[in-house]
C-alpha positions as CSV (number, residue, x, y, z in Angstrom):
1,M,0.0,0.0,0.0
2,K,1.4,3.4,-1.0
3,K,2.6,6.0,1.5
4,I,2.0,9.7,1.5
5,D,5.1,12.0,1.3
6,P,4.1,15.0,3.5
7,I,6.7,17.4,2.2
8,Y,6.1,16.4,-1.4
9,A,2.4,17.0,-0.9
10,L,3.0,20.5,0.4
11,Q,5.4,21.3,-2.4
12,A,3.3,19.7,-5.2
13,G,0.2,21.5,-4.0
14,W,2.0,24.8,-4.5
15,V,3.4,23.8,-7.9
16,R,-0.1,22.8,-9.0
17,Y,-1.5,26.1,-7.8
18,K,1.2,28.1,-9.7
19,N,0.5,26.3,-12.9
20,N,-3.0,28.0,-13.1
21,A,-2.8,30.6,-10.2
22,G,-5.3,33.0,-11.7
23,M,-8.0,30.4,-12.4
24,Y,-7.6,28.8,-8.9
25,T,-7.9,32.2,-7.2
26,A,-10.9,33.2,-9.3
27,F,-12.7,30.0,-8.5
28,T,-12.0,30.5,-4.8
29,V,-13.7,33.9,-5.0
30,V,-16.7,32.2,-6.6
31,L,-16.6,29.6,-3.9
32,F,-16.7,32.3,-1.2
33,I,-19.8,33.9,-2.8
34,G,-21.4,30.5,-3.3
35,W,-20.9,29.4,0.3
36,I,-22.4,32.7,1.6
37,I,-25.5,31.9,-0.5
38,L,-25.6,28.3,0.6
39,F,-25.4,29.2,4.3
40,S,-28.3,31.6,3.8
41,I,-30.4,28.9,2.2
42,A,-29.4,26.4,4.9
43,A,-30.6,28.9,7.6
44,G,-34.0,29.1,5.8
45,M,-34.2,25.3,5.6
46,G,-33.5,25.0,9.3
47,V,-36.5,27.2,10.0
48,L,-38.7,25.4,7.4
49,F,-37.9,21.9,8.8
50,E,-38.2,22.8,12.5
51,V,-41.6,21.2,12.5
52,F,-39.8,17.8,12.5
53,G,-37.8,18.7,15.5
54,E,-34.4,20.4,16.1
55,R,-32.3,17.2,15.6
56,V,-34.0,16.2,12.3
57,S,-33.9,19.8,11.1
58,G,-30.2,20.0,11.9
59,L,-29.6,16.7,10.1
60,I,-31.3,17.8,6.9
61,T,-29.5,21.2,7.0
62,N,-26.1,19.5,7.5
63,V,-26.7,17.1,4.7
64,F,-27.5,20.0,2.4
65,L,-24.5,22.0,3.5
66,T,-22.1,19.1,3.4
67,A,-23.2,18.0,-0.1
68,S,-23.1,21.5,-1.5
69,T,-19.7,22.2,0.0
70,V,-18.2,18.8,-1.1
71,F,-19.6,19.1,-4.7
72,S,-18.3,22.6,-5.1
73,S,-14.9,22.1,-3.4
74,L,-14.1,19.0,-5.4
75,G,-14.1,21.2,-8.5
76,I,-10.5,22.0,-7.7
77,A,-9.6,18.4,-7.7
78,H,-11.3,17.8,-11.0
79,F,-9.5,20.8,-12.5
80,A,-6.2,19.6,-11.1
81,R,-6.7,16.1,-12.5
82,E,-7.4,17.4,-16.0
83,D,-4.4,19.6,-15.8
84,E,-2.3,16.6,-14.6
85,R,-3.4,14.7,-17.7
86,G,-2.0,17.4,-19.9
87,T,-5.4,18.3,-21.3
88,A,-6.4,22.0,-22.0
89,V,-8.3,23.1,-18.9
90,E,-11.0,25.8,-18.7
91,F,-13.0,27.4,-16.0
92,G,-15.9,25.0,-16.6
93,D,-13.8,22.1,-15.3
94,F,-14.2,23.4,-11.8
95,L,-17.9,22.4,-12.1
96,S,-17.2,18.8,-13.2
97,A,-18.2,17.3,-9.8
98,F,-21.8,18.4,-10.7
99,S,-21.7,16.7,-14.1
100,V,-19.8,13.4,-13.6
101,N,-20.3,10.6,-11.1
102,Q,-22.9,12.6,-9.2
103,K,-24.7,9.5,-7.8
104,Q,-21.6,7.9,-6.4
105,L,-20.5,11.1,-4.8
106,L,-23.9,11.8,-3.3
107,G,-24.0,8.4,-1.8
108,V,-20.7,8.8,-0.2
109,V,-21.7,12.3,1.1
110,L,-25.0,10.9,2.6
111,I,-23.3,8.1,4.5
112,T,-20.4,10.1,5.8
113,T,-22.7,13.0,6.9
114,L,-25.1,10.7,8.7
115,L,-22.1,9.2,10.6
116,S,-20.9,12.6,11.5
117,Q,-24.3,13.5,12.9
118,L,-24.7,10.5,15.1
119,L,-23.5,12.3,18.2
120,S,-26.2,14.9,18.0
121,F,-28.9,12.2,18.5
122,F,-27.4,11.1,21.8
123,M,-26.6,14.5,23.3
124,P,-28.9,15.5,26.2
125,D,-31.6,18.0,25.2
126,S,-30.3,20.6,27.7
127,F,-26.8,20.4,26.4
128,M,-28.0,20.8,22.8
129,A,-30.1,23.8,23.8
130,L,-27.1,25.4,25.5
131,G,-25.0,24.9,22.4
132,R,-27.7,26.6,20.3
133,G,-27.7,29.6,22.7
134,E,-31.3,28.9,23.7
135,I,-30.4,28.7,27.4
136,D,-28.8,31.5,29.4
137,P,-25.6,30.0,30.9
138,N,-26.0,32.3,33.9
139,T,-29.4,30.8,34.9
140,I,-29.0,27.1,33.8
141,D,-29.0,24.4,36.4
142,L,-25.5,23.2,36.0
143,A,-26.0,20.3,38.3
144,A,-28.8,19.0,36.2
145,L,-26.8,19.5,33.0
146,I,-23.8,17.6,34.4
147,D,-26.1,14.8,35.5
148,D,-27.6,14.6,31.9
149,I,-24.1,14.5,30.4
150,T,-22.6,12.0,32.8
151,G,-25.6,9.7,32.4
152,S,-24.8,9.5,28.7
153,L,-21.0,9.7,29.0
154,G,-20.3,6.2,27.9
155,I,-22.3,6.3,24.7
156,L,-21.0,9.9,24.0
157,I,-17.4,8.8,24.2
158,F,-18.1,5.7,22.0
159,I,-19.8,7.8,19.3
160,I,-17.0,10.4,19.4
161,L,-14.4,7.6,18.8
162,V,-16.6,6.2,16.0
163,Q,-16.8,9.5,14.4
164,I,-13.0,10.1,14.6
165,V,-12.3,6.6,13.1
166,F,-14.7,7.1,10.2
167,S,-13.9,10.8,9.5
168,V,-10.2,9.9,9.1
169,G,-10.9,6.6,7.3
170,F,-13.3,8.1,4.7
171,M,-11.4,11.3,4.0
172,F,-10.4,10.1,0.5
173,S,-13.7,8.4,-0.3
174,S,-15.3,11.5,-2.0
175,Y,-12.3,11.8,-4.3
176,R,-12.5,8.1,-5.2
177,A,-16.2,8.4,-6.0
178,S,-16.1,11.7,-7.9
179,L,-12.8,11.5,-9.7
180,D,-12.6,7.8,-10.5
181,G,-16.3,6.8,-10.5
182,A,-16.1,4.1,-7.9
183,D,-19.4,3.1,-6.4
184,V,-20.2,4.1,-2.8
185,M,-19.0,1.0,-0.9
186,E,-15.9,0.6,-3.1
187,S,-15.0,4.2,-2.4
188,L,-15.4,3.8,1.4
189,K,-13.5,0.5,1.4
190,W,-10.7,1.9,-0.8
191,S,-10.2,5.0,1.4
192,F,-10.3,3.5,4.9
193,P,-7.1,1.3,5.0
194,R,-5.1,3.9,3.0
195,A,-6.1,6.8,5.2
196,W,-5.4,5.0,8.4
197,S,-2.1,3.5,7.3
198,N,-1.0,7.1,6.5
199,F,-2.5,8.6,9.6
200,L,0.7,10.1,11.0
201,R,1.7,11.4,7.6
202,I,-1.7,13.0,7.1
203,A,-1.3,14.5,10.6
204,V,2.1,16.0,9.7
205,V,0.6,17.5,6.5
206,G,-2.3,19.0,8.6
207,F,0.0,20.4,11.2
208,L,2.5,22.0,8.7
209,S,-0.2,23.4,6.5
210,S,-2.0,24.9,9.5
211,I,1.2,26.6,10.6
212,I,1.8,28.0,7.1
213,V,-1.8,29.2,6.8
214,M,-1.8,30.9,10.2
215,I,1.5,32.7,9.6
216,L,0.9,33.8,6.0
217,G,-2.8,34.6,6.6
218,F,-1.8,37.0,9.4
219,I,1.1,38.5,7.4
220,T,-1.1,39.2,4.4
221,L,-4.0,40.5,6.5
222,F,-6.1,37.5,5.5
223,L,-6.0,38.4,1.8
224,G,-3.6,35.5,1.4
225,F,-6.5,33.1,2.0
226,L,-7.4,33.6,-1.7
227,V,-4.2,31.7,-2.4
228,L,-3.9,29.5,0.8
229,I,-7.4,28.0,0.5
230,P,-6.9,26.5,-3.1
231,W,-3.4,25.5,-2.1
232,M,-4.7,23.5,0.9
233,M,-7.3,21.9,-1.4
234,L,-4.6,21.0,-3.8
235,V,-2.4,19.5,-1.0
236,Q,-5.3,17.2,-0.1
237,F,-5.8,16.2,-3.7
238,E,-2.1,15.6,-3.9
239,M,-2.3,13.2,-1.0
240,Y,-5.1,11.3,-2.7
241,D,-3.2,11.4,-6.0
242,Q,-0.1,9.8,-4.3
243,L,-2.2,6.9,-3.2
244,C,-3.5,6.2,-6.7
245,E,-1.8,4.0,-9.2
246,K,0.3,6.4,-11.4
247,P,1.5,5.8,-15.0
248,E,5.2,5.5,-15.5
249,G,7.1,8.7,-15.8
250,L,6.7,12.2,-14.3
251,D,3.6,14.1,-13.4
252,P,3.2,16.6,-16.3
253,V,2.2,19.3,-13.7
254,V,4.6,18.5,-10.9
255,E,7.5,17.5,-13.2
256,E,10.3,18.4,-10.9
257,F,9.2,15.7,-8.4
258,D,9.2,12.0,-8.9
259,Y,6.4,9.9,-7.5
260,D,8.6,6.8,-7.3
261,N,11.2,8.4,-5.1
């Protein structure tokens, strides 16, 4: 099973970005605008579905937000894959996740989102209400809240651990479904062993990229995020790409690096 090279991933992500910097940055601006609209729609959906209860309403809203975010964000991976193949890329390639392998990707999104929302169905009502800001923390009965939480502590810890295991294990499943057209279960089964066998390497990439983003984001007065966000997405795509079977020879985009070394 292939291993991720953390430093290579960071470098290759930058090289990929530089290859079409203007288009990646322009699409990031479009993403920002799109996400603002999506969050506004989600807020309206939350009110609309409140009749089914707070937890069900939250689940529906999160499925909508997650699906919308994943489908739109994966556009950068589709664009990078086309660029990697040496084909002429255009701005419309950023929308490829909406036009190819939609059913496979939607299935993966539904399963992973439902797993991520398991915890909310076991949280005590008082704790959920406090998290939503519906209870004044100055007047809440803390003893009763603590009793509620401790009474469910075992199941809460178990669900948190389950969520961590699956969130790491399935982190590449959306790429597998959308980019390579694998069906839902194949995508999940493909991602799980590869992600966990590279857990420490993925953690190193996450730590280093977070440090870079915090420093450069602050120095550039946050305008640098127009570069840093697509770069981070390309780094994650690069990690996935390193786990895939590659043709012999050099990557036409990251030609100064060698996948086999």
